[in-house]
N, C-alpha and C positions, 0 to 999 in steps of 0.2 A: 563512889565509881557504880554503876548499877549494870543490871544485864542489858538494859535497853540503850548503854552509850558503848559501842565496841571501842575496845582497847585498839589503837592504832596498828595499822597493818593487818589487824586480827581476820578483817573482813574484806571483800571486794568493794570498790567504791561504790557501786550501784546499790548494795546494800545498807552503805551509810548515808543513804540520802542525796547521794549526788546524781545529777542526772546524767542519761546514757542514751543514745540511738538504738540500742538494740534491744531494749527488753520493752514488752507491751505487757497490757493488763494479763492477757493469758499468762504469761511468763511468771509474773508476780503471782498470782494466784496458785502456780503449780509450785514455784518455791515454796510458799509458806504451807501449803499440804504437805509437801515434801519433806521439810524439816520438822513438822509435828511429828509425823510418823516415824521419820528416822531418829529423831533424838530419843523417842520412848521406847523403840525397837532394837535400835542398835547402839548409838551412842552411851546412852547411859550405862551399859554393861561391857562396852568395849574393853577398856582396860583390863577388866576381871577376866574376858575370854582370852585376850591376848596373853595374859599371865598363864592362864589354863591349857592354852596352847590349842584350843578349840573352841568352835561356837555351836550351840546347841542346835540338833537338828529341825527343832520346832521353829527357829527361827526363819530358816528357809520357807519353810510352809506358810508363816505368816506373811512373809513378802510376796509370797505368790498369792495367796488368797486374797491379799489387798492390791493386787496387780501393780506391786513395786518390782517386779522382775523384770517385765516387759520394757520399762524406760531403758534398761541396758541396752537395748539393740540400737542401731545406726537408723536416723531418720532418712527418710520417712518410713513410719512402721508399716508393717505389712497389713494394710486396712482389711482387705479381704478377707485374710486368715482370722485376724482377731475379731472381726464381726460373725464369722460363723462359728467362733467358740464363744458369742455372746459378751464380747467387749467392745464397746461402743465407746465409753471413754475412760480416759484415766483420772486418777484422784486429783482433785481441784477444778473438775469439771472439764478438763480440756479433752476435746473429741479426737478421735483416733487419728482422722484426717487433718487435724490443724495441726498435729505434733511436728515440731521442727528441730534441728539439731540445736537450737539455743535450749529448748527443754531438757534435751539430753544432757546437755553440757551441766544445766543446773544441777541434774540428778545426781551427775558424777561429781561435781563441786559438793554437795550436800552429803554424800555418803562417807565424804572424807572431812565432814565438818568438824571444826573447832566449837565444842560445845561445853557449858559449865557444866561439871558434874555434882549435882547437890549433896552427893553423900561425901565429898570431899572439904566441907564445910567453906572458909574463903579462899582456898587453894584452887588455881586455875588448873585442874585436871582435864587434859582435851584429849578428845580421840586422836585423830591424826594419823590414824594407823591404817597400813594398807591391808593388815591380816582380816580382821573381821569384815570389812566391807568387800575385800577379795573373795572371801568364802561364800558370800551370797551371789555375788555379781559376775565373775569372771567368766563361768561356764556359758551363761546366758549372752553374754557380752560378745564373746569371740568364738563358741561353738557352734551358735545358731545360724548366724548369717551365711555362712556358707551355703547351709541347706536352703536358706530362703532365697538367696541368690542366685545358686546353680545346679541345686537338687530338680530332680526329675519329680513330673507330678506325685507319681506313686510312690515315690521315697518321701515327699512332704507329707503324704497322705498318712504313711505309715508313723513318722515320727513327730511331726510338728506339733499335732495337738495336745500329746504329753507334754513337750518340751514348752511350750508357749504358755501353757497353764501351771509348769511347776510340778506335775505330778511324776516325771521323772527329769533326771540331772544329765547333763553332758558337759564337755571339755573340750578345749583344742589342744593337739597333742600334735607339735610339730618338731620340739627340740630333741636331739639326742646327746648322748656323752660325747660323741665325736663331731656334731653337727649343730651349733647353735646358731648364730648369726648367718654362718656359711649354709643356709637353707637349702642350696642347690646339691650340697653332697651329702643329703639324706641317704641312711643306707637301711633302713627297714624296708624290706621287701613283701611285695604282694604278688604272688604268682597262682596263674588260672590253673585250675585241675584240669584233666585230660578232657573231660566233658563241657568245660568251659562255664560251668555253674555256679563255681563257687573261686573264692581268692583264699590263698594260704599265706597267712602272713606271719613272717618271723623277724623280730629285731627288736630293740627297746627304746623307751621314751624316758626323757629325764626332766625335772622341773616342770612337771605338768601340774598347775593350780588347779584344783578342785578335784583331780583325777580320782582320789582316794573315795570319792562319795559318787563318783558319776558313772550312770547306767549305760551310758555311749560316750565316744568321743569322735569328732572330725579329725579324721588322723592323716598326715601327710604320710605317702607310702612311695616305694619305687616299683613302679609296673612296668617301665621300659629300660632304657640303656642309660648310661652314666649323664650327669648334667641336668639341667633344669627340665628337658624336653621329656625326662623319663620318669617326672613327678607326676602323682595323681593324688586326689583325696577320697577317702572311704570313711564312711559312716561304720565304726568299729565297736560292737559291744564289749562293756569292760566288765562292771562288778558282776562276779559270779559265774563269768564265761568261759567255757574251756577253753585252756591254754593260755589265759592271762591271770597275770602275777602282779600285785600291786602292793608297795609299802611307801609309808610315808618318808619323806626326807627332812633331816635335821637342818633348817636354813637359818641363817643369823636374824633376819628380820621377815616380815609377812609371816609370821611363826602360824597364826590360826587360819591360814587359808589354805591348807592342805596340798602342800607341796609334795608330789609323786614322784616315783620311779616303777614304771610299767615294763615288764617283761611279756612279748609276744611269742609263744611258742606253738608253732603250728597252729595257728587260731584260724576256723575255716568260717569264713563270711560269704553270704551270698553276692553275686556279681551286682544283683539289683542294688545294692549299697553304696556302688560308686557314686560320688557327687560328681554331676556333669559330666564331662567326657574323660578318658584317658589322656596323659601325658598334658592334661591343661592344670594340674596341680600348682605349679609355679604362680600362673598368673591368679588364680583363684588365692593362693596364699598371700600373694603381695596385696591385691584387693582389700583382703581382710586384716592385713598389717596397718593400713592407714586409718581406720576406725581406730584400733588397738593404739596405735602410737598417739594420736590426738587426745583419746580418753585418758592415756598415761600422764600425757601432756597436763591435762585438766586437774587429774588427782594430784600429781606430785606438786603442781604448783601450790593447791589447798595444804598439803604436808608441810610445804615451806612457810606458809601463811601461819599455820598452826604453831611452829616452831619459833618464829619470829615474833608474833602477838604473845607467846607465853613468857620469852624472854622480854619483851617490852614492859610488861605488868610486872616481872618479878624486880626489874630495875627500879621502879617507880617505888617499891617499898624495901629492897634491900639496903642498909647502910654499911658502908667502909670507909675508913678515915674521917669521920664524924659528919657523913652526909649521904643521902642515896645515891646509890649508882647512878642515877640519870641525871645527877648533877656532876657528872665527873664529864670532861669534855671527850675525852677519849672513849667513852661508852656510848655517848651519843654517836660520835663519828661512825664506830663500828655499827649501830642500828642503822645508820642513814645510809650506809652502802649497801647493807644487805638489802635495806626496804628498795633501795632504786632499784636493783636487780629485780626483786620479787614484783614490784607495781610494772616494771618493764614487761616483764615476762608475761604478767596476767592481760596487759593491754594486747600483745601479740597473739596471745591464744583466744582472746574474746575477738579479733580480727578474723582470725582464721574459722573461728565457729560460725559468724556472720557471713562470711564467704561461703559456707558449706550450705546455708539456706539459699543462696543465689544462683549456685553450679550445679549442673546437674552430674550426676556420680562419675560420668566418664569424663567430664572437663574437670572435675575435682580432683580425680585419680592423677590426670596427667599434670595440672597446674599447680596442685598443691602436696602430691605425693612427696618429691623431696624435700619440700618446706617443712611439711608434717614431721619428717624424720628429724630435722635440725630443730623444731619446736621441742621435739621429745629429748634429744641430747641436752639442749638449753635447759629443760625443765630440772633435768639431773643436776646441772651444774649449780643451778639457784638453790635448789635444794640442798646441796652439799654446803653451800657458803651459809644459809640460813641456818641449818642444822647446827653447823660446826660456831656460828656466833652465841647461838642459843647456850650450846653447852660450855662455852668458856665464859659467857656471863652469868649463868648458873653457878658456875666454879665447881667447887667440890661436889654440890649437889647435882650437877649435870654429867657427874662422873658415877652417880650411885643410881643403881637400878630400883631404889624407892624412893619415896618421899617427894618432895617438892620439884625436885629436878627429872622425876622419871620420864615425862613426856619426852623431854628435850635429850636425854641417852635412849629412850628407844628410838626415836625418829632418826637419830644419828646412825644407829645400827641400820636403820632403813634405807640409807642413801645408796648403797650397791645396789638393792632391788630395784631402785629408780634407774640406777645409769646401765644396767646389763639386761634384763629382761625386754622383750620386745625389740631387740637389736640393740647391740652393745654401743656406749657413746662414740667410740672411734668408726665404727663401722657405719652410724648414721650422719657423722659428719661428712664423710667420702660420699655415702649415697647421695646425699643431699646436692652436692656440688655437682657431681656427676650426672643428676637428673636434671639442675639448672643449665648445664652444658648441653646436655640433650635438647633440651627444649628450645634453648637459644639458638642453636645449628639449625634446630627444625623450622623456626620461625624466619631466619635470616636467609635460608636457600628457598623459602615460597618467594621470597623478593627478589631474587636475581632473574636477570633477562634470560629468556630461552638462548640457545644458541644462534646465531644467523640473524638475530631479530635486530631491527633497525635502532641506531641509538639515539633517533630522533624523537 
């Protein structure tokens, strides 16, 4: 078995030489450039950094200098801004104006890539860990888009040059101790000073990825009354700013991603830092969630692929009862069930990504918003099945935090981190059906005859 022959289930079909209607020459060149850079600068050390619970600061700088932060943004890219900053093409020779959501999906899949680690001899030590990639990508992916989409010209001028080039870091700060998936009940307040020139922000934010390293955050706050209509978004300074206290949280998985608790005590922010308009925060947050949930679906599906691919290879060489595990029918059945779920999920995600290249942002939010939530929920379910399959087939090794089964043990610990953040699984399923019902009723209503019209 060689590096050029992928273990079954370890790579998506299009990277195994099978035909696909989705990928063109530009996508393939980008994938090759992406894999080469990420293998060298992230995957090679991912397990080591996850054990140490942090990724060195210079890794973020390397990604910034090589233009490997910008691909975290939703497509199409902010072409005018990038060209102003001297960024005319992405690695692999992809012009910024040609970038589409398939390029974005390839990047997300690659930063969660399953890659041979040469330091581990013939053991398939793979990445498949959300922490190292999340430490690099999350702030750019979810904290910058609100500024691009809804920020005023002066706000963009103040912040985008440093954020798009990686000179400064940001994060998205929505979740609170008492308001996770229930975004409408956020309690952090932003009240204007008597002269109307500043907001005074008080409250707490919890489970904020990348927060501990961030200079700024796109933060959800309450500027008005109760409910979704009282929410706004403000660009809030964090690191070293008066009134802001941050500390890292110990979480079960994604350990190196810098999950943070933020306390805000009379934090004084200029009113010019308001993103968009007061009272529009819920709309901005929901729009941002669609990109977040789709990228989670892509990345989590790759995690499932890493887990199942590692288990498949282990079963080819591990012997029990006088023959390899792969020769045992019950083992093949377990792999088949998990593999069917995995490849079905990937095919669904690919179709979503393709649809994103053909729909306007408005149409995509309306038509795919609910289904994206469902895809995110299903990705977590598939990961749970594949990770559990891997742990069981690795046996005692899959229950051990070192050695051959370490990757299976670590990925299984990360399953809740796929099923909860970005919208908890049950909430996502409910949202999906409610959105489908809403769209169906809206479409059928348009077909109804006006009252008093002729039946002829």
